[in-house]
N, C-alpha and C positions, 0 to 999 in steps of 0.2 A: 290382865296378867294374873289376877287372883284366881282365875279359873284354869290356869295352866295345868295340864294333866301330865302324869308320869310318862305317857307315850310321846310327849313333845320332844323331838330331837333337839340336839344342841343347835343345829343349823336353823331349825324353825324358831327356836327361842330367840336367837340372834336377829333373825329377820323381823320377828314380832316386835322386839324392843327397839330395833333401829327404825322400823316403820312408825312406831309410837313417837319416837324422838323427833323424826322429821315432820310428822303430821302436827303434833301439838307444839313443837318448837317453832314450826312455820307459822302456826296460828298466832302465837303470842308476838311474833315479829311483824305480822301483817295487820293485826287489829288496830294498833295505834294510828297508823297511817290512814286506815279506812275511816276511823272515827274523826280524825283531825281534818281531813279534806284538803290538806296541803302538806308539803314536806315538813317533817318534824325538826324543830330547833334551827340548825344551821344549814348551809349550802348555797347561800346567796352568791358568794364569790364564784363557786363552781358553776352556777347557772350562767353567769357572765362568760366564764371560760369555755363552756360548751357552745354558747352562741358565738363566741369569737372564732371558733373553728368554721362555722358557717360563713362568716364574713371573709375569712382567709382562704376559703376553698380547700380546707383540710390541711393546708400547710401550717406548721407550728408557728404561731404568732410570736412576735418579739416581745410585745407587752399585752397585758389583758386590759380590757376596757373598764374593768371594775373600779368604781370610785374615782375615776379620772386621776389616778395617782402615778401612772407610768410604772405599774408593778410588773417586774419581769415575769414573762410567762415561763417560769422555771419549775413550776410544780409538775411532778410526774404525770403524764397526760393520758395514760391508758384508759382510765374511767371516762374521761372527757370524750375520747374518740369513740368508745363503745356507745355512750349516750348520743353522740352526734349521729352516728350511723343508724342507730335504732330510730331516732327521731325522723331522719330523712327517709328511711326505707318504709317505716310503718306509719308515718304521719302522726307520731305521738308528740305532744308538747314536751319541751325540755323540763318544765316543772313537774309534770306527771312522772317523768322518768326518774327524777330525783326523789320522788315519793315512793315509787315501787321497785326500782332496780336494787337499792341497798338491801331491803329485806329478802329479795329473791336470792341475791348472791350470798347473804349471810345464812340463809337456810341451806344453800348448797354446801356451806362450810361445815355443817353438821356431818355430812358424809365424809368430807376430807378429814375431819377430826377423828371419826371412827377408824379410818384406815391408819392414821398416825398412832392413835392410842393402842390399837391392836398390835402394831409393830413394836412399840416401846414396852408395852405390858406383856408381850409374848403370848397373847390370848385374844381371840375374837370375842369371847364371852366378856372378858373384862373391857375390851374396846367398846362393845355395845353398851355396857353399863356406864362407862365414862361418857359416851356420846349422849346418853340420856341426861346425865347431870349437866353436860355442856349445853344441851338444848334448852334446859328449863331452869338454869340458874337466874334468879331475879337480878336484873341490872347488868348482867354480863353482855347482853346484846344491844343495850341502849345506844351507844355511840355508833354502832354499825348500821342501824336501821334509820338513822336521821338523814336529812338531806346531804350532810357532809359525809355520810356513809358511802356515797358514790365512790370515793377513793378508799376509805377505810375498810369497807367490806371486801373489795378486791385485794387490798393489801393483806388482810387477814387470811383470805382463802389461799393466796399464793404463798404466803409464809408457811402455812400448814403443809401445803404440798411440797414446798422446797425441803422442809425438814424431813418429810416422809421419804422422799427419793434419796436424800443424802444418807439417811439411816440405811436404806436398802443398798445404796452404793457401797458403804463401808462394810456391810455384811455379805453382800453377794457379788459386787462388782458388775462390770458389763458396760459396754459403750451406750447401749440403749438407756440405761439408768443415768449415765453421765449426761446424755442429751436431755432427758426429762428434768433432771435436777437443774441444769443450766437454764432450760426454758422457763421453769417455774420461778427460779431465782431472778431471772431477768424481768419477768412479769411482776414479781413482788417489788423490785426496784422501780419499775415503770408505773406502779399503781399508787404507792404512798411512800413519802421520803423516810418515814420511821420504820415501815415494814422492811425495807431493804436493809437498814442498819441492824434490826433485830434478827433478820434472817441470817445475815453474815455472822453475827456474834454467836447465834445458836449453832450454826454449822461448825464453827471453830470448837465450840464445846463438845459437839458430837465427835469430832475427830479426836479430841483428848480422851474421851471415854470409849469410843468404838473403833477408832482408826489406829493411829500410831504405827502404821507400817509405811514403807516406802511407796508401795503401790497405791495405798489410800491417799498418800500425800500428792502423788502425781494426778490421781483422779480429781482431787480437790483443785489443783491448778487448772486442769482442763475445764472444770465447772466454772471457776472464776473467769477464765478467758472467754467462755461461752456467754456468761452474763455480761461481760464488758462489750462483747461484739453485738449482742442483742440490744443493749441499751445505748450504744454509741450514737445512733442518729439523734436521740434526745439530748444526752449530755454534751455531745459534740456541738449541737446547735446552740445550746445555752451558753457554753463556754465561748463560742465564736462571737455571740452578740453581747454577752455580759461579763465574761470572765468568771472568776471564782466568787465575786462579791456577793451575789444573792445566796449562793450555797453556804458560804461562810456565815452570812447573816442568819440564815435559818438554823444552822447548827448551834447558834448561841441562844436559841429559845427553847431548849429541851429540858428546862427545869433542873439543870445540873446544880449541885450544891444542896439540894433538899435532903432532909434527914433520912438515911437509909432505914433506920429502925422504925421510925414513925410510918414510913411507907409500907414496910413489911407487916407491921402491926395492923394497918388498915386493910391490906390485901388479904391477910389470913384470918383476922379476928373480927372484922366488921362485916355485918350481914345487911343486905338490902331488904331481906324478908323479915317477917314478924318473928319467925321461929329460927333460931341459929343452928338448924340441922347441918348445913354445909360447913359452918364454922367448926363444929365438933368433928365432922368427918375429915376436914383439912388437917386439924391438929393431930388426930389419930393417924392419918395418912402420912404426915411428915415423920412422926415418931416411928411408924412401921417402916418407912423407907430407910430411915437411919439404922434401925435395928437389923433389917434384912440387907443392908449395904447396897440399896438401890439409890446410889448417891446422885446419879445424873438428874433425876427429877427434882431432888431437893436443891441442887445447885442451880438448876434452871429457874427455880422460883426466885432466886436472888439476882441472877445475871442481868435481867432486863433493867433493873434499877441502877446497876453500875454502868450500863451502856447508854441508855436513853430514858431517863426517868419519866418524862411526860406521858408517853404511851405505854410505859412499863406495866401498869395494872392489867391491860388487855392481853399482854403476852404472858405474864405470870399466871394468869387464869388458866392457861393450858395445862401446865404441870400440876397446878393445884387441883384441877378437876380430875386428872388421872390419879393423883394421890388419894382423893376422896373416894374414887372407885375402888382402889386397893383397900382402903379402910372398910368399905362396905362389904366387899367380896372376900377379903382375906383376913384383915386384922381382927375385926369384930367376931366373925365365925371362929377364928382360931382361939380367941380369948374365951368364947362361950364353950368351945370343946374342952379347953383346959379346965375351966371351972366345973364343968359337968363330968369331967374325967371320961370322955368318950371320944372316939375317933370320928372325924368328920372329913369326908372326901370333898375338898373344895372344888375339884373339877366336876363334881356331880351336883353342886349346890343349886344350880338352876332348876333342878327337878323338885326341890323342896317347896311344898305348899306354903310353909311359914315364911321362907325367904321371899317368895313371890308376893305374898300378901303384904309383907312389910315394904317391899319395893314399890308395890302399887300405891300404898298409902303415902310413901315419901314423894313419889312422882306426882301424885294428885295434889299434895300440899305445895310442891314447887310450881306446878302449873297454875294454881290459884294465885300464888304470890307473884309469879311472873306476869300474870294478867293484871294484877293490881298495880304492879310497877309500870307496865305499859300504859295503863289508864292515866297515870300521873304525867306521862310524856305528852299526852294529847293536849294538855293546857299550854305546853311550850311550843306553840306553833302560831302562825299568823291566822287571824280571824278575818271574815268577810269585810268588816269595817276597816281593818288595816289595809287590805288589798284595794278597797275603794278609795281610801285616802291617798295611797301611793299612786294610783292611776290618775287621780285628780292632779297631783303634784306633777306627774310626768307630762300631762297635757296642758297645764295652765301656768307653769312657771318657766322662767328663763333657764335654759340648759347650762348656763355658766354660773348659776347661783350656787352658793355653799349653804348647806343645811346643818342644823344642830338638833338631831332627834334626842329627846329626853324621855326616858321611860321609867327611871327609878331603879332599873336593874343594874346592880353594881358589879356583876360579872359579865364582861363583854362577850365572852365566848358562849354564853347561854342566853343571849338576848336576841331572839329571832327578828324583832322589829328593826333593830339597829343594823344587823348584818344584811338582811334582805333589802333594806332601804336603797342602797346604791344600785343594786341589780334591777329592781322593779321600777324605780323612778328615773334611772339613768342620770342621777344627780350626785354631786359630791356631798358626802357626809363626814363631818369633822369628828363625830363621836363613834366612829366604827374602827375596830382594831384589826379586823381581818385584812390580810395582805401585807401588813407591816412587818411580819416575820421575815419577809424577803428584802426589807429595806433598812430596818433600824438596828439590826444586830443586838448587842447587849443593852441598847436603849429601849428595846421592845417592852421590857417590863416596867420601865419608867413611864412610857406612854400608857401602858395598861393601868398603872396606879392613878395616873392623871384622869383617865376616863372613868375609873371607878369613883374618884372624888367628884367629878362632874355630876354623876348620877345621884350623889348625895345632896346636891344643892337644893335648898329650900327657899331661895329668894332670887329675884332677878339680879340683884347686885352680885350674888355669888356666881351666877352664870357669867356675868360680864367680867368679873375679876378673873375667873378661870380663863376666859378667852384672852385677856390681856397678858396674863402670866405665861400661858403656853404659846401665844402667838398664833392661835388657831382662830381666825376670823370667821364670821358667818353672816349671811344675809337674811336667813329665815330660821325660825325655831319651830320644831314639831313636838307636841306634847301628847302623851297618852294619859288622860286624866285619871284613869283607874289606879295608876301607879305613882303619879306625881302629885296627887292630892291638890292642895290649895295653890300650887305653883301656877296652874292655868289661870286662876282668878287674879293672881298677882301680875301676870303678863297682860291681862285684859285691862287692869287698872293703870298700867304704866304707859305714859304718853309717848314713850320711845318706840312703841310697837303697835302695829295694826293687825287685827285678826282678819285673815282673808279666807279661812276655811274652818268650819266647825261641824262635825257630824259624828254621832255614835261614840262620843268620848275622845275624839281626836281633834286637836286644834292646831292650826298653822298660823304663826305670827311673823309678819314681815318687819324687819328693822327699818324704822323711818329715816334714821340718819346714822352715819358711821359712828 
């Protein structure tokens, strides 16, 4: 970009920047999975749910086999069906699909974001700039390229497309746009439970700012009816088998009650990178949006935390990125022109060598920081020794046995060993949290705290007391020595346990007596 010439047309500049965004944005999304050799972080429960579709002959199962808990198969199933079809047609293993499909879909979302940003910012030039920031913001893509990104990446993609077509619907109308908005909205609902909630809330906000006519109200009703019709086979089956109980349970695990101001402070002012470039641009962008009365983007920053706080950061990221683009392309050049007392044609800014040189430098720094962030993700994945131990457990232990994996990781949602354990061993894990959002309701966070306390245990007595207090019995204990330290030696010295497996820092102990 630093070599862009004055003869470069606006269309060529847009294509160049969009190509750079997709190429290098895709690279930082694919590299962590390539280096890890296994899906990043989570996805164990989803692996079981994809395999369940094979056993059911593609019919929606009543329960998932994951962790032998009779967890209702109530999770939106679009990503599972896509993975199942790809696995059967192309003979790709399910675990490989959980490794590669999320970054593929999240890379596609760069293009969807470009279309939406261009629509909301009223300029393809600004849309291309926003898509570059979207593609290369350190940390913004993390949750979407993990194994659990099988659903999150599709949810993000269809959320962006839903908002895009609803904006066009309110501005242009037309039955074709109604159909596209309904189709994408339905796929958002079928992809991820929180994506559907945020899509609906954002569409209401769009109507407040860009609709407010009787015709747009009718169009909104038609879109909503289309979404209901498209998703009916899924939610109708879930309601038939389980009623509202699992959905009501899941709705109580959205982190409601968390501090709004602390969440906004973290979203706007905390940077995953070493240099707070985007933090500065976000602050300037918000100020610019308020000054220029572009209130929609500013309100959209806040809305997700009022609707569903748990996944709000990933949705708030969309308007924040657009505001950062406005700061870079409008606010800062405007300030410079005022200080230098000279007129600056912002519509021709892309022709400026200085502007392109600065942009090249910023994107280079973001690419480096995104690469470093991705490198950190590599360590949060199962290693060959983990897979070997789990395979040994699957083939050498009673399938009715209950296990207690101890890793020392106090955040159950970022503990790949504990989450993947039930899927790969086909055994019951008492220290796994995944799936309980559909069972425990507001007691979910009580269980979460209990499991965090378990991983802090530094003695055999602590583990046994925890089991007695929670009522979660176990037959075998699995320890990863690198994280649990001396606890492994304490179990070896305890006469109540017999070590039946030990290799590469992983040990399995069998309880001698109840």
